[in-house]
N, C-alpha and C positions, 0 to 999 in steps of 0.2 A: 438467545442471541438474536432470535428473528422479531423480536417485540419493536414497534415504532417508538417506544419510548427510551430504548436502552442508551443509543447514542446520546440523545437529548440529556439523559441524565449524567452520562460521562462528561459531556462538555460543561454542565453545569457544576458538577464536581470539580473540573480543572478550574473554573472561576473562582470558585469557594475556597479552594486549597491555596490558590494564590493570593487571593486577598487575605487569607488569614495568617501566611506567613511573609506578607509584603515588606512588614517593617523591619523583619529580621534579614532581609537580603542586602547584600553589597551594594554600594553606589553603580558597579557594573557589573552586569549579569553574563557569565559566560553563554555564548549561543551557538557557537561551532567549536567542533574538535577535529583534528587531523586525523590521518590514519594511524597514527601511533597513540591516540588518545589524549594529545595534548590540544589544551585550548588555543585557537587562533583567531578568535573573533569575539568580542563582547557588543553588548548594547547597554545604553543607560537604563538604570533599573525600570525607570517608567514604561519603557519601551520592550527591553527584554523579559519582563517578568510576565507579559501578556502576549507574547509572540506565539506561543503555541495555542493558549485559549482562542486567540484571534484566527488562527488557521483552522482550528477545528471548528469553529463557529461557522466560518465562511464555507468549509467543506459540508458541513451538515446542510447549511441551507441550499447550496449548490446541487447536492445529491438529491434534495428533495424536490427541487424546481425542474431539472433536466427531465424526468420522465415525462412531464407535461407539455415539454416543448419538442420532444422526440417526434419526428414524422412516423416513426413505428411504435408508437405508445402502446398499441395493442400486443405487440411482442413483449414490450416490457411488464405490461399487467399478468402476462404469462409466468414471468418469473419474479414477480414483486417480493415473496418472501426471501428469495435469495439476494436480491438488490438489498433489502433492509439488512440482511445478514452481513454482506459484503460492507455496508455503511457502518454498522455496529463494529465489525472488527478493525475497521480504520480507526474509528474513535477510540476503541481499547487501545490501539497501536500509539496513537497519538498521546493519550492519556498516560500511557506506561513511560513513554520518553520525556514527556514534561515532567512527570514526577521525578525521574531519575534526574533532570536538569536542575529542579529545585533543590533536590537533596545535595547535588553536587555543589551548587551555588551557596549551601547552607554550610558547607565545609565537610560534609560526609564523603567517604572515600568511595565514590561511584565510578566505577570503570565504564565510561560512556561508549567506548568503541565497542566493547562486548555487549552492553546493554542493547545499543542500536542495532549491531548484526544480529543479535539473536531475536530482537522485536521484529527486524525486517524478515528475517527466515520464517518465523512463526505465521506472518502475515501472509507471506507467499504460500505457504504450505496450505493455509486455511483458504486463500482465494483459488489455489489450484485445484482444491478438492470440488469446488462449486462451480468452477468456470465451466465446464461441460453443460451446466443447467442453464447458462445464459444464452436467451435467444437473440437473435439479429437485431440490433439498434445502433444508434449512431454516437453513443456516449460511452459505453462501458464493454468492455472485453477487447478482443484482438481485431482491431478494425483496420483492415488493409484493403486497398481496391478490391482484392479477390474474395474476401469473405463477405464484404458488403454487396457484392454483385451477385452470389450464388449462395441460396442456404444450405446446400449440401456441403460446399467448401466451409461456411461458417461453423456447421456442425462438426465437421470432422478435424479442423483445425482447433477448436476449443477442446476437443477431446485430448489431443495432441498436446496443446498447450497446457493443459490442467497437469499432466503429467510432468510436463517440463517445469512449471512453477513450483510443483511439489519438489521435485529434485533440486532445482535451484534454492528453495528455501532451506532444504536440509543441508546443503552446502554452506550457506550463510550461518546456520547453526553450528556446525562443524567449525566454521572459520572463527566464530565467537569463542569456542573453546580452545583454540590454537594460539601460540604467539603471534603477533603481527606480521612478521617477516613469512609464516607459514600460510595464515589466513587470508592475507590481502590477494594472492593469487587465486585463492579458492573463490572469493568475491568476484573477482574480474570475470572467472570462468563462468559463475552463477549468471552474473548480469549478461554475458555474452551470450550464453545458452537461451535465457529467458527473450531475449530479443531476437536473435538471429534464427533460432529454430522454427518458431510460430511462423513467422514472416516467410521464411524460405519455403515451409511446409505448405501454407496458403497458396503460394504461387503455383508449386507442383500440383497441389489437388486441384486447382483452377485450371492447369493445363489438361489433367486427366479428364476433368468434367467435359471440357470443351471438346477433346479428342473423342470422348465416348458419345457425345451428343452429335458429333458430325458423321458417325458411323451409319 
C-alpha cells in the first residue's frame, strides 16, 4: 500500500471497469443516497458514470502536486511513505464506493448506506493509525492555527487525533451493521468527535506550551 503505483492502478481500474459496463448502465445513474439508503439524486449516464473516476483522478493529481508546493516540503519528505499510504487508502475507498455504485446502477441489491459507512469507517481507522507519523505541513493532517504554530502541539495533537480517528472509524463500522435509526446517531457522534476533539485539544495543548514557555 506504500507503492507509488497503487493509487494510479486503482484509478485506471475505475476508468476501465466503467467503460466496460457503460453500455449496460441506465440512462440516469444514481449518484446520491439519503440516510435511509434511498436514491435521492441522479445524473445522466455520460456524467454519472464517470463522476467517481473523475474525482479519483483529480484527487490523485492534487495529492501528487501538493507536496511540491508546500513551504514545509522538507517535512513532507520525512513522511513520504505515509503520504503515499494515505493516498492509496483514499483511492481504494473511492474505488470501492464506485464499484458499489456501478453494481447498484446495474440492478444488484447493494445497500449503499452500509457500504459507505463501512468504507468511511475503515478509511478513518487507517488514517488514524498513521496520523501520528504526519509531520507539520500545510496540506494534510490536523491543521489548526495552534498546530501550525508549534511543532510540539502538532505532534501531541496528531497522537490524540489518531486515536480519535480510529474510534470514530470503529463507530462508523458499527453504525453500518445497525439499522438506520440506531446507526445515524453513532455517525453524528463519530463526526463530532473527529472534528471537535482534535481542535479543542490543539488549543489546550498550545495554551500549555505557552504557559510553560513563559515560566
